[in-house]
LOZA-845804 format. One record per residue (C-alpha): residue in three letters; x, y, z; residue number from 1; chain. Coordinates in Angstrom, 1 decimal. Example, Ala and Ser with C-alpha at 12.3 -4.5 7.8 and 13.67 -1.06 7.14 Angstrom:
BEGIN
   type       c1       c2       c3   seq   mol
    Ala     12.3     -4.5      7.8     1     A
    Ser     13.7     -1.1      7.1     2     A
//
This chain:
BEGIN
   type       c1       c2       c3   seq   mol
    Met    -23.8      0.1     71.8     1     A
    Pro    -21.2      2.2     70.0     2     A
    Arg    -22.2      5.8     69.2     3     A
    Phe    -20.5      6.2     65.8     4     A
    Ser    -20.1      9.9     66.4     5     A
    Ser    -18.1     10.2     63.1     6     A
    Leu    -21.2      9.2     61.3     7     A
    Thr    -23.0     12.2     62.8     8     A
    Gly    -20.2     14.4     61.3     9     A
    Leu    -20.6     12.6     58.0    10     A
    Arg    -24.2     13.9     57.8    11     A
    Ala    -22.8     17.4     57.9    12     A
    Ile    -20.6     16.6     55.0    13     A
    Ala    -23.5     15.1     53.1    14     A
    Ala    -25.7     18.2     53.7    15     A
    Ile    -22.9     20.5     52.5    16     A
    Leu    -22.5     18.4     49.3    17     A
    Val    -26.2     18.8     48.6    18     A
    Tyr    -25.9     22.6     49.2    19     A
    Cys    -23.0     22.8     46.7    20     A
    Phe    -25.0     20.8     44.1    21     A
    His    -28.0     23.2     44.4    22     A
    Phe    -25.9     26.3     44.3    23     A
    Arg    -23.5     25.2     41.5    24     A
    Lys    -25.2     27.7     39.1    25     A
    Ala    -23.8     30.5     41.3    26     A
    Trp    -20.2     29.5     40.3    27     A
    Val    -20.8     28.8     36.6    28     A
    Gly    -18.5     31.1     34.6    29     A
    Ser    -16.3     31.9     37.6    30     A
    Leu    -14.8     28.4     38.0    31     A
    Pro    -13.0     26.2     35.5    32     A
    Leu    -15.2     23.7     33.8    33     A
    Val    -13.6     20.8     35.7    34     A
    Phe    -14.8     22.2     39.0    35     A
    Thr    -18.3     22.8     37.7    36     A
    Gly    -18.3     19.1     36.6    37     A
    Val    -17.4     18.1     40.1    38     A
    Leu    -20.2     20.3     41.7    39     A
    Lys    -22.9     18.9     39.4    40     A
    Glu    -22.4     15.4     40.9    41     A
    Met    -22.5     16.5     44.6    42     A
    His    -26.1     15.3     44.8    43     A
    Ile    -24.4     12.1     46.1    44     A
    Gly    -24.9     13.6     49.5    45     A
    Val    -28.5     12.3     49.3    46     A
    Ser    -27.1      8.8     48.6    47     A
    Ile    -24.9      9.1     51.7    48     A
    Phe    -28.0      9.9     53.7    49     A
    Phe    -29.8      6.8     52.4    50     A
    Val    -26.9      4.4     53.0    51     A
    Leu    -26.5      5.9     56.5    52     A
    Ser    -30.2      5.4     57.1    53     A
    Gly    -30.1      1.8     56.1    54     A
    Phe    -27.1      1.1     58.3    55     A
    Leu    -28.3      2.9     61.4    56     A
    Ile    -31.9      1.7     61.4    57     A
    Ala    -30.8     -1.8     60.8    58     A
    Tyr    -28.0     -1.7     63.4    59     A
    Thr    -30.2     -0.1     66.1    60     A
    Tyr    -33.5     -1.9     65.6    61     A
    Ser    -32.8     -5.1     63.5    62     A
    Asp    -36.2     -6.8     63.3    63     A
    Lys    -37.2     -5.9     66.9    64     A
    Pro    -40.3     -3.8     65.7    65     A
    Leu    -41.8     -7.1     64.4    66     A
    Gly    -41.9     -8.5     68.0    67     A
    Ser    -45.5     -7.2     68.5    68     A
    Arg    -47.9     -4.8     67.0    69     A
    Lys    -47.1     -2.2     69.7    70     A
    Asp    -43.4     -2.5     69.1    71     A
    Tyr    -43.9     -1.7     65.5    72     A
    Trp    -46.2      1.2     66.2    73     A
    Tyr    -43.7      2.6     68.7    74     A
    Tyr    -40.9      2.3     66.2    75     A
    Leu    -42.9      3.9     63.4    76     A
    Leu    -44.3      6.8     65.5    77     A
    Val    -40.9      7.6     66.8    78     A
    Arg    -39.5      7.7     63.3    79     A
    Phe    -42.4     10.0     62.2    80     A
    Ala    -41.7     12.2     65.3    81     A
    Arg    -38.2     12.6     64.0    82     A
    Ile    -39.3     13.8     60.5    83     A
    Phe    -42.5     15.7     60.7    84     A
    Pro    -42.3     18.4     63.4    85     A
    Val    -39.5     20.4     61.7    86     A
    Tyr    -40.8     19.7     58.3    87     A
    Leu    -44.3     20.9     59.1    88     A
    Val    -43.1     24.1     60.6    89     A
    Ile    -40.9     25.0     57.7    90     A
    Leu    -43.5     24.0     55.1    91     A
    Thr    -46.1     26.1     56.9    92     A
    Ala    -43.7     29.0     57.0    93     A
    Arg    -43.2     28.8     53.3    94     A
    Tyr    -47.0     28.6     52.6    95     A
    Trp    -47.6     31.5     55.0    96     A
    Asn    -45.0     33.6     53.2    97     A
    Glu    -45.9     32.7     49.6    98     A
    Gly    -49.5     31.5     49.8    99     A
    Phe    -51.1     28.1     50.0   100     A
    Pro    -51.6     26.1     46.8   101     A
    Ser    -54.7     24.0     45.9   102     A
    Ala    -56.2     21.8     48.6   103     A
    Lys    -54.9     18.6     46.9   104     A
    Glu    -51.4     19.9     46.6   105     A
    Thr    -51.4     21.2     50.2   106     A
    Phe    -52.6     17.8     51.5   107     A
    Leu    -50.0     15.8     49.5   108     A
    Asn    -47.2     18.1     50.7   109     A
    Tyr    -48.3     18.0     54.4   110     A
    Thr    -48.5     14.1     54.3   111     A
    Leu    -45.3     13.8     52.1   112     A
    Leu    -47.3     11.7     49.6   113     A
    Lys    -46.3     14.2     47.0   114     A
    Gly    -43.0     12.3     46.7   115     A
    Phe    -44.7      9.5     44.8   116     A
    Ser    -45.8     12.0     42.1   117     A
    Asp    -43.5     12.9     39.2   118     A
    Lys    -45.4     16.2     38.8   119     A
    Leu    -45.7     17.2     42.4   120     A
    Asn    -42.5     15.8     44.1   121     A
    Leu    -40.7     19.1     43.8   122     A
    Thr    -43.5     21.3     45.1   123     A
    Gly    -43.6     22.8     48.6   124     A
    Ile    -40.1     22.2     50.0   125     A
    Ser    -38.6     20.8     46.8   126     A
    Gln    -35.8     18.8     48.5   127     A
    Ser    -38.3     17.0     50.8   128     A
    Trp    -39.0     14.4     48.1   129     A
    Ser    -36.2     12.5     49.8   130     A
    Leu    -38.2     12.4     53.0   131     A
    Thr    -40.9     10.4     51.2   132     A
    Val    -38.1      7.9     50.3   133     A
    Glu    -37.0      7.8     53.9   134     A
    Leu    -40.5      7.3     55.3   135     A
    Thr    -41.2      4.5     52.8   136     A
    Phe    -38.0      2.8     54.0   137     A
    Tyr    -39.0      3.3     57.7   138     A
    Cys    -42.3      1.5     57.1   139     A
    Leu    -40.6     -1.5     55.4   140     A
    Ala    -37.2     -1.6     57.2   141     A
    Pro    -38.0     -4.4     59.8   142     A
    Trp    -39.2     -6.8     57.1   143     A
    Leu    -36.3     -5.8     54.8   144     A
    Tyr    -33.8     -6.6     57.6   145     A
    Ser    -35.3    -10.0     58.2   146     A
    Ile    -35.3    -10.8     54.4   147     A
    Ile    -31.8     -9.5     53.8   148     A
    Ala    -30.4    -11.3     56.9   149     A
    Ala    -32.0    -14.6     55.7   150     A
    Ser    -30.8    -14.5     52.1   151     A
    Arg    -29.0    -12.0     50.0   152     A
    Arg    -30.2    -13.4     46.7   153     A
    Arg    -33.8    -13.6     47.8   154     A
    Ser    -33.7    -10.1     49.2   155     A
    Leu    -32.5     -8.7     45.9   156     A
    Ile    -35.3    -10.6     44.1   157     A
    Trp    -37.8     -9.0     46.5   158     A
    Leu    -36.4     -5.5     46.0   159     A
    Ser    -36.5     -6.0     42.2   160     A
    Ala    -40.1     -7.2     42.5   161     A
    Leu    -41.0     -4.1     44.5   162     A
    Phe    -39.6     -1.9     41.8   163     A
    Gly    -41.5     -3.8     39.1   164     A
    Leu    -44.7     -3.7     41.1   165     A
    Ala    -44.4      0.1     41.6   166     A
    Cys    -43.8      0.6     37.9   167     A
    Leu    -46.8     -1.7     37.0   168     A
    Thr    -49.0      0.2     39.4   169     A
    Gly    -48.1      3.6     37.9   170     A
    Trp    -48.6      2.2     34.4   171     A
    Ile    -52.0      0.8     35.2   172     A
    Leu    -53.1      4.1     36.7   173     A
    His    -51.8      5.9     33.7   174     A
    Val    -53.5      3.8     31.0   175     A
    Thr    -56.8      3.8     32.8   176     A
    Gly    -56.8      7.6     33.0   177     A
    Tyr    -56.6      7.9     36.8   178     A
    Asn    -53.0      9.2     37.0   179     A
    Gly    -53.1     12.9     36.0   180     A
    Asp    -50.4     13.6     38.6   181     A
    Ser    -48.1     10.8     37.4   182     A
    Phe    -48.0      8.8     40.6   183     A
    Leu    -45.3      6.1     40.2   184     A
    Tyr    -45.1      7.0     36.6   185     A
    Asn    -42.8      6.8     34.5   186     A
    Pro    -40.2      4.1     35.2   187     A
    Gln    -37.3      6.6     35.1   188     A
    Phe    -39.0      8.6     37.8   189     A
    Val    -39.6      5.5     39.9   190     A
    Leu    -35.9      4.6     39.4   191     A
    Asp    -34.6      8.1     40.2   192     A
    Ala    -36.7      9.5     43.0   193     A
    Thr    -38.6      6.8     44.9   194     A
    Phe    -37.6      4.1     47.5   195     A
    Phe    -38.5      1.4     45.0   196     A
    Gly    -35.9      2.5     42.6   197     A
    Arg    -33.3      3.5     45.2   198     A
    Ser    -33.7      0.6     47.6   199     A
    Phe    -30.2     -0.8     46.8   200     A
    Glu    -28.8      2.2     48.7   201     A
    Phe    -30.6      1.1     51.8   202     A
    Tyr    -29.8     -2.5     51.1   203     A
    Ala    -26.1     -1.6     51.1   204     A
    Gly    -26.5      0.1     54.6   205     A
    Ile    -28.4     -2.9     55.9   206     A
    Arg    -25.7     -5.3     54.7   207     A
    Leu    -23.1     -3.2     56.3   208     A
    Ala    -25.0     -3.4     59.6   209     A
    Leu    -25.1     -7.2     59.4   210     A
    Ile    -21.3     -7.2     58.8   211     A
    Ile    -20.7     -4.9     61.8   212     A
    Lys    -23.0     -6.9     64.0   213     A
    Ala    -21.2    -10.1     63.0   214     A
    Arg    -17.8     -8.5     63.7   215     A
    Ser    -18.9     -7.3     67.1   216     A
    Ala    -20.7    -10.5     68.2   217     A
    Gly    -19.6    -11.5     71.7   218     A
    Lys    -17.6     -8.3     72.2   219     A
    Glu    -18.1     -5.7     74.9   220     A
    Glu    -18.5     -2.1     73.8   221     A
    Ala    -14.9     -1.5     75.0   222     A
    Gly    -13.8     -3.9     72.3   223     A
    Trp    -15.0     -1.4     69.8   224     A
    Ala    -11.9      0.8     69.9   225     A
    Ala    -11.1      1.3     66.3   226     A
    Ala     -7.7      0.3     65.1   227     A
    Arg     -5.3      2.9     63.7   228     A
    Gly     -5.5      2.9     59.9   229     A
    Ile     -7.1      4.5     56.8   230     A
    Arg     -7.2      1.8     54.2   231     A
    Tyr    -10.9      1.2     54.0   232     A
    Thr    -11.7      4.9     54.4   233     A
    Cys     -9.4      5.7     51.4   234     A
    Cys    -10.7      2.9     49.3   235     A
    Gly    -14.3      3.9     49.9   236     A
    Ala    -13.5      7.5     49.1   237     A
    Ala    -11.7      6.5     45.9   238     A
    Gly    -14.7      4.5     44.9   239     A
    Ile    -17.1      7.4     45.6   240     A
    Ile    -14.9      9.7     43.5   241     A
    Ala    -14.7      7.1     40.6   242     A
    Ala    -18.5      6.5     40.6   243     A
    Ser    -19.1     10.3     40.6   244     A
    Cys    -16.8     10.8     37.7   245     A
    Leu    -18.5      8.0     35.8   246     A
    Met    -21.9      9.6     36.5   247     A
    Gly    -20.5     12.9     35.2   248     A
    Tyr    -19.4     11.2     32.0   249     A
    Phe    -23.1     10.5     31.2   250     A
    Gly    -24.1     14.1     31.9   251     A
    Pro    -25.4     15.9     28.7   252     A
    His    -23.2     18.9     29.4   253     A
    Tyr    -20.9     20.5     32.0   254     A
    Tyr    -23.9     21.8     34.2   255     A
    Ser    -26.3     18.9     33.9   256     A
    Pro    -25.8     15.9     36.3   257     A
    Gly    -25.3     12.4     34.9   258     A
    Thr    -28.4     11.3     36.7   259     A
    Asn    -30.5     13.1     34.1   260     A
    Thr    -29.8      9.9     32.1   261     A
    Val    -30.8      6.3     32.9   262     A
    Ala    -27.1      5.2     32.7   263     A
    Gly    -26.1      7.8     35.3   264     A
    Ile    -29.0      6.8     37.5   265     A
    Leu    -27.9      3.2     37.4   266     A
    Val    -24.3      4.1     38.3   267     A
    Arg    -25.6      6.1     41.3   268     A
    Asn    -28.1      3.5     42.4   269     A
    Leu    -25.9      0.4     41.9   270     A
    Leu    -22.2      1.2     41.9   271     A
    Leu    -22.1      4.2     44.3   272     A
    Pro    -23.8      2.5     47.4   273     A
    Pro    -21.2     -0.2     48.0   274     A
    Cys    -18.4      2.5     47.8   275     A
    Ile    -20.3      4.6     50.4   276     A
    Ala    -20.8      1.5     52.6   277     A
    Leu    -17.0      0.8     52.4   278     A
    Phe    -16.3      4.4     53.4   279     A
    Ile    -18.6      4.2     56.4   280     A
    Tyr    -17.0      0.8     57.3   281     A
    Gly    -13.7      2.6     57.4   282     A
    Leu    -15.0      5.4     59.6   283     A
    Ile    -16.4      2.8     62.1   284     A
    Thr    -13.4      0.4     62.2   285     A
    Glu    -10.4      2.7     61.6   286     A
    Arg     -8.9      5.5     63.7   287     A
    Asn     -7.3      8.3     61.9   288     A
    Arg     -7.3     12.1     61.7   289     A
    Phe    -10.2     12.3     59.3   290     A
    Gln    -12.4     10.0     61.5   291     A
    Gln    -11.4     12.1     64.5   292     A
    Leu    -12.3     15.3     62.7   293     A
    Leu    -15.8     14.0     61.8   294     A
    Gly    -16.3     12.9     65.4   295     A
    Ser    -15.3     16.2     66.9   296     A
    Arg    -17.7     18.4     68.8   297     A
    Leu    -18.0     20.9     65.9   298     A
    Phe    -18.9     18.3     63.3   299     A
    Val    -21.2     16.4     65.6   300     A
    Leu    -23.1     19.7     66.3   301     A
    Leu    -23.2     20.4     62.5   302     A
    Gly    -24.4     16.8     61.9   303     A
    Asn    -27.1     17.2     64.5   304     A
    Ala    -28.3     20.4     62.8   305     A
    Ser    -28.0     19.0     59.3   306     A
    Tyr    -31.7     18.1     58.9   307     A
    Ile    -32.8     21.7     59.4   308     A
    Phe    -30.0     22.9     57.2   309     A
    Tyr    -31.1     20.4     54.5   310     A
    Leu    -34.7     21.7     54.6   311     A
    Leu    -33.7     25.4     54.8   312     A
    His    -30.9     25.7     52.3   313     A
    Ile    -33.2     26.3     49.3   314     A
    Gly    -36.7     27.8     49.4   315     A
    Ile    -38.1     29.7     52.4   316     A
    Gly    -34.9     29.6     54.4   317     A
    Tyr    -32.6     31.0     51.7   318     A
    Ser    -35.2     33.7     50.7   319     A
    Leu    -35.6     35.0     54.2   320     A
    Leu    -32.0     34.9     55.2   321     A
    Ser    -30.9     36.6     52.0   322     A
    Arg    -32.5     39.8     53.3   323     A
    Ile    -30.0     40.0     56.1   324     A
    Arg    -26.9     38.7     54.3   325     A
    Trp    -23.8     39.5     56.2   326     A
    Ile    -21.1     38.0     54.0   327     A
    Pro    -21.3     37.1     50.3   328     A
    Asp    -21.3     33.3     50.9   329     A
    Tyr    -24.9     32.6     49.6   330     A
    Asp    -26.1     32.5     53.2   331     A
    Phe    -24.0     29.4     54.0   332     A
    Thr    -22.9     30.7     57.4   333     A
    Leu    -26.3     32.1     58.3   334     A
    Leu    -28.0     28.9     57.3   335     A
    Trp    -25.8     26.9     59.7   336     A
    Ile    -26.4     29.4     62.5   337     A
    Ala    -30.2     29.2     62.0   338     A
    Ser    -30.0     25.4     61.8   339     A
    Ile    -28.0     25.0     65.0   340     A
    Leu    -30.4     27.3     66.9   341     A
    Gly    -33.4     25.5     65.4   342     A
    Tyr    -31.9     22.1     66.5   343     A
    Leu    -31.1     23.2     70.1   344     A
    Leu    -34.3     25.3     70.7   345     A
    Phe    -36.9     23.3     68.8   346     A
    Glu    -36.0     20.1     67.1   347     A
    Arg    -34.3     18.2     70.0   348     A
    Pro    -36.7     19.3     72.8   349     A
    Val    -39.8     18.6     70.7   350     A
    Tyr    -38.5     15.2     69.7   351     A
    Thr    -37.6     14.3     73.2   352     A
    Leu    -41.1     15.3     74.4   353     A
    Leu    -42.9     13.4     71.6   354     A
    Arg    -40.9     10.3     72.3   355     A
    Lys    -41.9     10.3     75.9   356     A
    Leu    -45.6     11.0     75.0   357     A
    Ile    -45.5      8.1     72.5   358     A
    Ala    -44.1      5.7     75.1   359     A
    Trp    -46.6      6.9     77.7   360     A
    Ala    -49.6      6.5     75.3   361     A
    Leu    -48.6      3.0     74.2   362     A
    Thr    -48.0      1.9     77.9   363     A
    Arg    -51.4      3.2     78.8   364     A
    Ser    -52.9      1.4     75.9   365     A
    Ala    -51.2     -1.9     77.1   366     A
    Lys    -52.6     -1.4     80.6   367     A
    Arg    -56.1     -0.9     79.3   368     A
    Ser    -55.8     -4.0     77.2   369     A
    Arg    -54.8     -6.0     80.4   370     A
    Ser    -57.8     -4.5     82.2   371     A
    Val    -60.2     -5.5     79.5   372     A
    Gln    -58.8     -9.0     79.5   373     A
    Phe    -59.3     -9.2     83.3   374     A
    Leu    -62.8     -7.8     83.2   375     A
    Phe    -64.1    -10.0     80.4   376     A
    Gly    -62.1    -13.1     81.1   377     A
    Met    -60.2    -13.1     77.8   378     A
    Pro    -57.5    -15.7     77.5   379     A
    Arg    -53.9    -14.7     77.7   380     A
    Ser    -53.5    -15.8     74.1   381     A
    Phe    -54.6    -12.3     73.2   382     A
    Asp    -51.2    -11.0     74.4   383     A
    Pro    -48.2    -10.9     72.1   384     A
    Pro    -46.7    -14.5     72.2   385     A
    Asn    -43.8    -15.1     74.6   386     A
    Arg    -43.7    -11.5     75.6   387     A
    Asp    -44.9     -9.5     78.6   388     A
    Gln    -46.7     -6.3     77.9   389     A
    Pro    -44.1     -3.4     77.6   390     A
    Asp    -44.0     -0.4     79.9   391     A
    Ala    -42.7      3.1     79.1   392     A
    Ala    -39.2      2.2     80.2   393     A
    Asp    -39.1     -0.7     77.7   394     A
    Tyr    -40.1      1.6     74.8   395     A
    Gln    -37.6      4.2     75.8   396     A
    Arg    -34.8      1.7     75.9   397     A
    Gln    -35.6      0.6     72.4   398     A
    Asp    -34.7      4.1     71.2   399     A
    Gln    -31.6      4.9     73.2   400     A
    Gln    -29.6      5.6     70.1   401     A
    Glu    -30.8      8.3     67.7   402     A
    Ile    -30.5      7.0     64.2   403     A
    Ser    -32.2      9.3     61.7   404     A
    Pro    -29.8      9.9     58.8   405     A
    Phe    -30.6     13.6     59.1   406     A
    Leu    -30.5     13.8     62.9   407     A
    Asp    -28.1     13.0     65.8   408     A
    Asn    -27.3      9.5     66.6   409     A
    Glu    -26.1     10.3     70.1   410     A
    Pro    -28.1      9.0     73.0   411     A
    His    -29.8     11.6     75.2   412     A
//
């Protein structure tokens, strides 16, 4: 399976875009208004993460997690093991430094359920609302892949129905007086900050995965040498710039992003994702200087560390690092150093260990199941149909390629 190392480097670019968006106020007054207008739309880094996630999850797993209940649990637990260890450590550090909030808010932040609440989604680690979007996608991804692969029209109807159902659920909770924290309420919040409103970004990534799979059908990995060129990469980049400019047009003023309006949200959710998908297609199928730069050792390392960078760049990470500021770059350099060290010393070894533990636990569970069947004479029909019980090696092979949009997609 191709490694797509340039996509790892692209995550570093996406994280830097989000950093520039959050620190744009630092440059207000010192830059021409046109540059401030560019910075205010750099939130598109999150959209890049979402499209990448849709592509990499779909390309790596397809609908394999639906093979059996244990397959699905392995897939889901591994994805959770990707997200939660680093997040929980950084969240705990913030609460330890600033004090714990109410028990309800603490629970919702530790479980990432806070991302469904319009009032609480920016509490704790404020940017972690996007992790709730990611986890929702992880839970639904195998079914979405099956539906999208079967019918584009039907899949879009299903995604629209999910959005409508989420809005209806929030409205019912609101009118009945059980929604003081505005869960899935109002429709603009659902459209802007939940998976149900932003599902088309993941759809674009899944569609790209289907295109790449069809293109590579019957080919060996050696046949994946990208052809020299830059056409698709440039067209995708031009589309991203055009969609960003259109979003900026809807912004109330030079500092406020266009996504503060419904029109700007629709541009980001519907017009931007195909442009990002085209850009990624270019990075996969074309060989050029830019693709080689993103696939270099430096950018792959930055891409691997981009998840920690994303969680640290505002909040507890910035406040702590600002005390030892070396150069006046708003801790940009120190944030990357801390992120790289965190990735090498904590994130990667912990994830590797958890993945092995998950595979071992599910293998042991499968062996116990076979023992119970033997002792009590249960028929073989209790096994997953047309499939032998998996062992640890089977589970580990399913996850040979790392695919979180925030983490490395290089096999260990």
